[in-house]
C-alpha positions as CSV (number, residue, x, y, z in Angstrom):
1,M,42.3,110.0,149.4
2,Y,45.9,109.8,150.4
3,Q,46.4,108.5,154.0
4,P,49.9,109.0,155.4
5,I,51.5,105.8,156.8
6,K,52.0,106.0,160.6
7,Q,55.7,106.7,161.0
8,N,57.8,105.0,163.7
9,I,59.7,107.7,165.6
10,S,62.2,106.7,168.2
11,I,64.4,108.5,170.7
12,I,67.9,107.0,171.1
13,V,69.9,108.4,174.0
14,A,72.6,107.4,176.5
15,M,72.1,108.9,180.0
16,G,73.6,108.6,183.4
17,R,71.8,107.6,186.6
18,H,70.6,111.2,187.1
19,N,69.5,111.8,183.5
20,Q,72.9,113.3,182.5
21,I,73.5,113.3,178.8
22,G,76.3,115.8,178.2
23,L,79.2,117.7,179.7
24,N,81.0,120.6,177.9
25,G,79.5,119.7,174.5
26,T,80.2,116.0,174.6
27,M,79.2,112.8,176.3
28,P,80.9,112.3,179.7
29,W,81.8,108.7,178.9
30,H,83.1,106.5,176.1
31,L,81.2,103.3,175.5
32,R,82.4,101.6,172.3
33,D,79.7,98.9,172.4
34,D,77.0,101.5,172.8
35,L,78.4,103.4,169.8
36,K,78.4,100.2,167.7
37,N,74.7,99.6,168.7
38,F,73.9,103.2,167.8
39,K,75.5,102.8,164.4
40,K,73.8,99.5,163.7
41,L,70.3,100.8,164.6
42,T,70.5,104.2,162.9
43,S,72.4,103.4,159.7
44,G,70.2,103.8,156.6
45,H,67.6,105.8,158.6
46,P,66.9,109.5,159.0
47,V,68.3,111.0,162.2
48,I,67.1,114.3,163.7
49,M,69.3,116.4,166.0
50,G,69.7,119.9,167.2
51,R,72.5,122.2,166.1
52,K,74.5,121.7,169.4
53,T,74.4,118.0,168.9
54,F,75.5,118.4,165.3
55,D,78.3,120.7,166.4
56,S,79.5,118.1,169.0
57,I,79.6,115.4,166.4
58,G,81.4,117.7,164.0
59,K,80.0,116.3,160.8
60,A,77.1,114.5,159.2
61,L,76.7,110.9,160.3
62,P,77.5,108.7,157.3
63,N,74.9,106.4,155.7
64,R,72.0,108.4,157.3
65,L,69.8,111.3,156.2
66,N,70.9,114.0,158.7
67,F,68.3,116.6,159.8
68,V,69.6,119.5,161.9
69,V,67.1,121.7,163.7
70,T,68.4,125.2,163.9
71,S,67.1,128.8,164.0
72,Q,69.8,129.7,161.4
73,P,69.7,126.9,158.8
74,E,71.5,129.2,156.3
75,K,74.7,128.9,158.4
76,L,75.0,125.2,158.1
77,P,76.7,123.2,155.3
78,V,73.7,122.0,153.3
79,Y,75.7,119.7,151.1
80,D,75.7,116.9,153.7
81,I,72.7,117.7,156.0
82,C,69.1,118.9,155.8
83,A,69.0,122.1,157.9
84,V,65.4,122.8,159.1
85,Q,63.9,125.5,161.4
86,N,61.8,123.2,163.6
87,L,61.2,119.6,164.7
88,E,57.9,119.3,162.9
89,Q,59.5,120.2,159.6
90,A,62.3,117.6,160.2
91,I,59.8,114.9,160.9
92,K,57.6,115.8,157.9
93,Q,60.6,115.6,155.6
94,A,62.0,112.4,157.2
95,T,58.7,110.7,156.9
96,I,59.1,110.7,153.1
97,T,61.7,107.9,153.5
98,G,59.2,105.5,155.0
99,K,61.8,104.4,157.5
100,E,62.0,104.6,161.2
101,I,63.1,108.0,162.3
102,F,65.6,108.4,165.1
103,I,65.7,111.5,167.4
104,I,69.4,111.7,168.6
105,G,69.5,114.8,170.7
106,G,70.1,117.1,172.4
107,A,68.0,118.0,175.4
108,S,65.8,120.5,173.7
109,I,65.0,118.2,170.8
110,Y,64.3,115.3,173.2
111,R,62.0,117.5,175.3
112,Q,60.0,118.6,172.1
113,S,59.7,115.0,170.8
114,L,59.1,113.0,173.9
115,D,55.3,113.0,173.4
116,M,55.6,112.2,169.7
117,V,57.6,109.0,169.9
118,D,56.4,105.5,170.3
119,K,59.8,103.9,171.2
120,L,62.7,104.8,173.5
121,I,66.1,103.2,173.1
122,I,67.9,104.2,176.3
123,T,71.5,103.4,177.3
124,H,71.4,103.6,181.1
125,V,75.0,104.3,182.1
126,S,76.3,103.7,185.6
127,Y,77.5,107.2,185.7
128,D,77.1,109.4,188.8
129,S,79.4,112.3,188.1
130,K,79.1,115.9,186.6
131,A,77.0,117.0,183.6
132,D,75.6,120.2,182.3
133,T,73.0,118.7,180.0
134,F,70.2,116.5,181.1
135,M,67.5,114.3,179.5
136,P,64.0,115.6,180.3
137,N,62.0,113.6,182.9
138,I,60.2,110.6,181.5
139,D,56.8,109.4,182.8
140,W,57.8,105.7,183.1
141,K,54.2,104.6,183.6
142,Q,53.7,105.3,179.9
143,W,56.4,102.8,178.9
144,K,57.0,99.1,178.9
145,V,60.4,97.3,178.7
146,V,60.6,95.1,175.6
147,E,64.3,94.4,175.4
148,K,67.4,94.6,177.6
149,Q,71.1,94.1,177.0
150,R,73.8,94.5,179.7
151,F,77.4,95.4,179.1
152,A,80.2,95.4,181.7
153,K,82.9,98.0,182.1
154,N,86.0,96.9,180.2
155,E,88.9,98.4,178.2
156,H,86.4,99.6,175.6
157,N,83.6,100.9,177.9
158,D,84.2,103.4,180.7
159,Y,81.2,102.2,182.7
160,D,78.7,99.4,183.1
161,F,75.6,100.0,181.1
162,E,72.3,98.6,179.9
163,I,70.6,99.3,176.6
164,I,66.9,99.1,177.2
165,T,64.2,99.4,174.6
166,Y,60.8,100.7,175.7
167,L,57.5,100.8,173.8
168,K,54.8,103.3,174.7
169,N,51.6,102.0,176.2
170,N,48.3,103.2,174.8
171,R,45.4,104.2,177.0
172,N,44.3,100.6,177.5
173,G,47.7,99.6,178.8
174,L,48.5,97.8,175.5
175,L,51.7,98.5,173.6
176,Q,51.6,100.7,170.5
177,H,53.8,100.0,167.5
């Protein structure tokens, strides 16, 4: 009998001090080092995003299998993305690759996937200003820090930030992977 392999599904997100993730359809900061890290981690992997996130990027991300969750898949350019009607369909199709799947936004997709993922890669940005889109609240007791990188504000990064990788604890307090 066929047994599917447990798929690693990760959320990757940059958020401000108050869970801010977006302003007017874009990120409210520019962090070149974070973008380099995002590209390094997600290249060669499936990425799942909502339509608004796809619209804010403006195109399919190169060297990735791009899934866009939308209620109107027929309205998207299917030659460079996989348009699907729901998150479950995107995950099912992405699982075929056998590679780690990255959930890349936005707020609605993060909310739907938070209980499904076993890893969070969060860029915590020292940003205290305006936003109109927010990351859902995370129950931090469920997560353990396994890696931390710090970056200082400089000519390429608008703010100080940390990239922290968290793994989900199982019921016994042990890490899942």
